[in-house]
Structures are given as C-alpha cells and as structure tokens.
C-alpha positions in Angstrom: 34.9 -1.6 21.2 32.0 -1.7 18.7 31.7 0.7 15.7 29.2 2.9 17.6 30.8 2.7 21.1 31.6 5.9 22.9 34.5 6.4 25.3 32.7 8.8 27.7 29.4 7.9 29.5 26.4 10.1 29.3 24.8 11.7 32.3 22.0 9.3 33.4 18.6 10.9 33.6 16.8 10.3 37.0 14.5 7.8 35.3 17.3 5.6 34.1 17.3 2.0 35.4 20.7 0.5 35.7 20.7 -3.3 35.3 24.1 -4.7 36.5 24.8 -7.9 34.6 28.5 -7.9 35.2 29.9 -11.4 35.3 26.7 -12.9 33.7 27.7 -12.5 30.0 31.5 -12.9 30.3 31.2 -16.5 29.4 33.4 -19.0 27.5 33.4 -19.1 23.7 31.9 -22.6 23.9 28.8 -21.3 25.7 28.4 -18.5 23.1 28.8 -20.9 20.2 26.1 -23.2 21.8 23.9 -20.1 22.2 24.3 -19.3 18.6 23.2 -22.8 17.6 20.2 -22.6 19.9 19.4 -19.1 18.6 16.7 -18.3 21.2 14.3 -15.5 20.2 15.1 -12.7 22.7 14.0 -9.5 20.9 14.6 -7.2 23.9 18.2 -8.1 24.2 18.6 -7.6 20.5 16.9 -4.2 20.5 18.9 -2.8 23.4 22.3 -4.1 22.2 21.7 -3.2 18.5 20.2 0.2 18.8 21.6 1.4 22.1 24.8 3.4 22.6 27.8 1.3 23.6 30.0 2.9 26.3 33.3 1.9 27.7 33.4 -0.6 30.6 32.8 1.1 34.0 31.4 0.4 37.5 27.7 0.5 38.2 28.5 2.0 41.6 31.5 4.1 42.7 34.8 2.4 42.8 35.1 0.6 46.1 38.6 0.5 47.5 37.9 -2.0 50.2 35.4 -4.7 49.1 36.1 -7.0 52.1 35.0 -4.8 55.0 32.1 -3.3 53.0 30.8 -6.8 52.2 31.3 -7.8 55.8 29.2 -4.8 56.8 26.6 -6.1 54.4 26.6 -9.5 56.2 25.4 -7.6 59.3 28.9 -7.7 61.0 30.9 -4.7 62.3 34.3 -4.5 60.6 35.4 -1.7 63.0 38.7 -0.2 62.0 40.5 -3.6 61.4 42.1 -4.6 58.1 40.0 -7.3 56.4 40.4 -9.6 53.4 37.9 -11.8 51.7 39.3 -15.4 52.1 36.8 -17.5 50.3 36.9 -21.3 50.4 38.1 -22.8 47.1 38.8 -26.2 45.4 42.0 -26.6 43.5 42.2 -29.3 40.8 45.3 -30.4 39.0 45.2 -30.0 35.2 48.4 -31.1 33.4 51.2 -28.8 34.9 49.0 -26.3 36.7 46.1 -25.9 39.2 42.6 -24.8 38.3 40.5 -23.0 40.9 36.8 -23.5 41.5 35.0 -21.1 43.8 32.6 -21.8 46.7 29.6 -22.1 44.4 30.9 -25.5 43.3 31.3 -26.7 46.8 27.9 -26.4 48.4 29.3 -26.1 51.9 27.1 -26.3 54.9 27.2 -23.9 57.8 28.6 -26.6 60.1 31.4 -27.5 57.6 32.4 -23.9 57.4 32.3 -23.5 61.2 34.6 -26.5 61.7 37.1 -25.5 59.1 37.2 -21.9 60.5 37.7 -23.2 64.0 40.7 -25.3 62.9 42.1 -22.3 60.9 41.7 -19.9 63.9 43.3 -22.3 66.3 46.4 -22.6 64.0 46.8 -18.9 63.0 45.7 -17.2 66.2 49.3 -16.4 67.2 49.8 -14.7 63.8 47.0 -12.3 64.4 44.5 -13.8 61.9 40.8 -14.4 62.6 38.6 -16.1 60.1 34.8 -15.4 60.1 32.2 -17.3 58.1 28.9 -15.4 58.1 27.9 -17.5 55.1 29.2 -20.9 54.1 30.7 -19.7 50.9 31.8 -16.2 51.9 34.6 -16.0 54.4 36.4 -13.0 55.8 39.9 -12.7 57.3 40.8 -10.1 60.0 44.5 -9.3 59.9 46.5 -7.9 62.8 48.1 -5.4 60.4 47.7 -4.0 56.9 48.6 -6.3 54.0 49.8 -4.5 51.0 49.5 -6.0 47.5 47.3 -6.6 44.5 44.8 -9.4 44.6 42.2 -10.8 42.1 38.5 -11.4 42.9 37.8 -15.1 43.2 35.1 -15.0 40.5 37.6 -13.8 38.0 39.9 -16.8 38.7 37.2 -19.6 38.7 38.0 -22.3 36.2 41.4 -20.8 35.4 45.1 -21.4 36.2 45.8 -19.8 39.5 49.5 -19.1 38.6 48.3 -16.1 36.6 46.4 -14.6 39.5 48.5 -15.1 42.6 48.9 -12.1 44.9 51.5 -9.5 43.8 53.2 -6.7 45.6 54.9 -6.0 48.9 53.2 -8.7 51.1 52.7 -11.3 48.3 55.0 -13.8 50.1 53.1 -13.4 53.3 49.8 -14.2 51.5 51.3 -17.1 49.6 52.6 -18.6 52.9 49.1 -18.2 54.4 47.6 -20.0 51.4 50.1 -22.8 51.5 49.7 -23.4 55.2 46.0 -23.4 54.9 46.1 -26.1 52.1 48.2 -28.3 54.4 45.9 -27.6 57.4 42.8 -28.5 55.4 44.2 -31.5 53.5 43.5 -34.2 56.2 40.7 -32.3 57.9 37.8 -34.4 59.0 35.4 -32.2 57.0 37.4 -32.9 53.8 37.7 -36.6 54.6 34.0 -36.9 54.9 33.4 -34.9 51.7 35.9 -37.0 49.7 34.3 -40.2 51.0 30.9 -39.0 49.8 32.2 -38.0 46.4 32.1 -34.2 47.1 34.9 -31.8 46.2 37.1 -30.9 49.1 38.0 -27.5 50.4 41.6 -27.1 49.3 42.2 -23.7 50.9 41.3 -20.0 50.8 41.6 -17.4 48.2 42.5 -13.9 49.6 41.3 -10.8 47.8 39.7 -7.3 48.2 41.6 -6.3 51.3 41.3 -3.0 53.1 39.8 -1.0 56.0 36.3 0.4 56.1 36.6 4.0 54.8 34.9 7.0 56.4 31.1 7.0 55.7 29.9 9.0 52.7 26.4 10.3 52.3 24.4 8.7 49.5 23.3 10.5 46.4 19.8 9.2 46.1 20.7 5.8 44.8 18.3 2.9 45.6 20.0 -0.5 45.4 18.3 -3.8 44.7 20.7 -6.6 45.3 21.3 -9.8 47.2 25.1 -9.3 47.1 26.5 -8.4 50.6 28.9 -5.9 48.9 26.0 -3.8 47.6 24.1 -4.2 50.9 27.2 -3.0 52.7 27.6 -0.1 50.4 24.0 0.9 51.2 24.6 0.7 54.9 27.9 2.6 54.6 26.1 5.4 52.7 22.9 5.2 54.8 21.1 4.6 51.4 18.0 2.5 50.7 18.6 -1.2 49.9 16.1 -3.9 49.0 16.4 -7.5 47.9 16.2 -8.1 44.2 12.5 -8.2 43.2 11.1 -11.0 41.1 10.5 -8.8 38.0 10.3 -5.3 36.6 6.7 -4.7 37.7 7.6 -5.5 41.3 10.6 -3.2 41.1 8.4 -0.3 40.0 6.6 -0.5 43.4 9.8 0.4 45.2 11.7 2.4 42.6 13.6 5.5 43.8 15.0 8.5 41.9 18.1 6.5 40.8 18.0 2.8 40.8 20.5 -0.1 40.5 19.3 -3.7 40.2 22.0 -6.4 40.4 21.0 -9.4 38.2 23.6 -12.0 38.7 21.6 -15.2 38.3 23.5 -16.2 35.0 26.9 -15.6 36.6 27.4 -18.9 38.3 26.4 -21.1 35.4 28.5 -18.9 33.1 31.6 -19.5 35.3 30.9 -23.2 35.5 30.2 -23.7 31.8 26.6 -24.8 32.5 25.0 -23.8 29.2 21.4 -24.8 29.8 21.2 -23.1 33.2 23.0 -20.0 31.8 20.4 -19.7 28.9 17.5 -20.2 31.4 18.8 -17.4 33.6 19.3 -15.1 30.6 15.8 -15.9 29.3 14.4 -14.9 32.7 16.1 -11.5 32.4 14.7 -11.1 28.9 11.1 -12.0 30.0 11.0 -10.6 33.5 13.0 -7.4 33.0 13.9 -6.3 29.5 10.6 -6.9 27.7 8.4 -5.2 30.3 10.9 -2.4 30.7 10.8 -1.7 26.9 7.0 -2.0 26.8 6.9 0.6 29.6 9.2 3.1 27.8 11.9 2.7 30.5 15.3 4.1 29.8 18.1 1.6 30.6 21.8 1.3 31.3 23.0 -2.2 31.0 26.4 -2.9 32.7 27.9 -6.0 31.0 31.1 -6.0 33.0 34.3 -6.2 31.0 32.3 -6.3 27.8 31.1 -2.7 28.2 27.9 -0.8 29.0 24.9 0.0 26.8 22.7 3.0 27.3 19.2 2.8 25.8 16.4 5.3 25.6 13.0 4.7 24.0 13.8 7.1 21.2 16.7 4.9 20.1 14.2 2.2 19.1 13.6 4.1 15.9 17.2 3.6 14.7 16.0 1.3 11.9 19.3 1.8 10.1 21.0 -0.3 12.8 20.4 -3.9 11.9 18.9 -5.9 14.8 21.3 -8.6 15.8 20.8 -11.3 18.5 22.6 -11.5 21.8 25.0 -14.2 20.7 26.3 -12.0 17.9 27.2 -9.2 20.3 28.9 -11.7 22.7 30.9 -13.1 19.8 32.0 -9.6 18.8 33.1 -8.6 22.3 34.8 -12.0 22.8 36.8 -11.4 19.7 37.7 -7.9 20.8 38.8 -8.8 24.3 40.8 -11.7 22.9 42.6 -9.3 20.5 43.3 -6.8 23.3 44.8 -9.5 25.5 47.3 -10.4 22.8 48.5 -6.9 22.2 
C-alpha cells in the first residue's frame, strides 16, 4: 500500500469511467526493469498514478460466485441449472523438478482441433457424467453431473508458474486431480497433438478446471454499461439484463455510447504480460495511454483505474493540481507495488 492509499473506496460519481486493467500490469520484475530502461514518456499514466487516490484492491464488478456458467452465458450458450467448470486447454512444460503451465493463448488452437479433442474427451468421460463444450478454441466449459466442492485458481493466475502451488483444494480435490490426470493420458497420443508436435507447435497437455458453480438467480442491473470482449462480462450483462457493447477503439468512440455508469475492460496488455513479451506489452500500454488516458484527461473525465492485485486509483480533474505530489512514471509505481506484494507474500 502506498503512502497515500486509502482502505475504503469512495462512492463513484455517475460520471466516473472505470477502466479495468486487471491482469495487464501484474507483470514480472524483468518486464518492469526493461520498462524502466526504455523510460517511455507516458504523462497520463504518471499523472493519474501520482496524483490520484490509491485504494485497496477490489473488483470492478460485483463479486461473481460462479464465473464458469456466467461466462458460458456470455458465449451465447444456456447453462440451465447444471454445475459448470471452466476447463481450459493448457500446455504443461517440465522445468527442473516441477511443471510450468501455459494457457490457451500460447497454443493458438483451431476450432477443428478443439472439436476433435472435446469429442475424444466426451467419449471417454460420458459414463462419469462429464460433458465438455468448446464455444471458442481456447475457452472450454465442463458440465458436471453433480456439484464439485473445492477451491480452484483461475488459469491466468497460474500461467508461467509451478502448478503444484495451485492445484485444486477442498472436498473434491482428488476427483478433480483424477480428471486432470486422465485427461493428460487421453490427450498424450491424440492425433491432434501428434500433428502439432510434428509441426513444432506446443501440444495440449490437458485441461485446467476453475471457476465452478451454477448460474445464480438473475439480479436486476444498477445502470452499469459494460464495454468488454470478455465472455464473463458479456454473461454478467445478460444475467442482469444490462447493456453490453464490444470494447470501442478509443475514448472518443466510447463517449458515443456511454451510459450513466461505465466499465471498460482493457486487457490487451494482459497476454504479453503473462508471456513475458516486453515489446508487445509496452505497445499495448502505449495504446491505452494514447487512446484512452490522454483524451480522457483532456476531456476532464473522472477515472477509476482497476490495476488488479496492485490496487485501484481514483482520479478526479481537481487532483491534477496536487503539485506537491511528485509526478513519477508508470515503471516507478509498478516497482513499488511489486516490492510491496513481494514483502506481503513473505510475511
């Protein structure tokens, strides 16, 4: 927590624009050090982070107890009252004495590859009451015959890390572990993987289950307009009968459809951040600076930036006059928050 961070969020005025950057700035220290060496001139990031009010981490949208069925709803499917898990395709790579996981964004699966793997999976697990659906090549959903109780970790939090620290925990953890192990064996010699290996592509090692639950009763929306390409946000909007749009190209295009309360999910830097692709990460951050933050500040727009585990930052135009707060670049704030989260993890 920074020196001027508050523990309790302020009530957002109707004109506040929430920019959800969660997952986009939670990068490795190596990427941050490279950013510091490049030292790009991003004055809007510097102004908001230096003169805004830092808040404790929190969700941009209400806590969602069942991400899998809501995301499936956002894919245009009907989850009904079944229990669903996300079961996304992953690649596992040995590293010394453990396995590192890479999510579907590193696989570039085709629709046909996903269909063939799901067909094999369903033929094997049908008697166990499992059904795998693949509405998108990299987003898979598993219908379960009964509730599976336990704690799971979203796949994007595991990417590039040792899976041993993130395996399912709780009452049905052994059931999920067995499913994962059997799927690895099932996919190991699959024709899809044989063809991928022969062409030098990473294979699909198995699935990563997370976010399980049933679709909760519908709740009326509170005037929130969501701009997102994430099926979870689209599903939330359908669930609440709220307004949802694709992410516009820039701030000016957003203004044409802005509602009373607005959430824009900007996750373009997230994938290169997870994969350690510094140039692509910096390019995506520069787009946010130029397409969103600079025109928003010029327009006198109040902002709430959600930086995921790093915290949130509330900025109002009047805060721009806080000259006693030294303007520091984005890489400085990322270094500070990395040091803080590292210290907290060792306590």
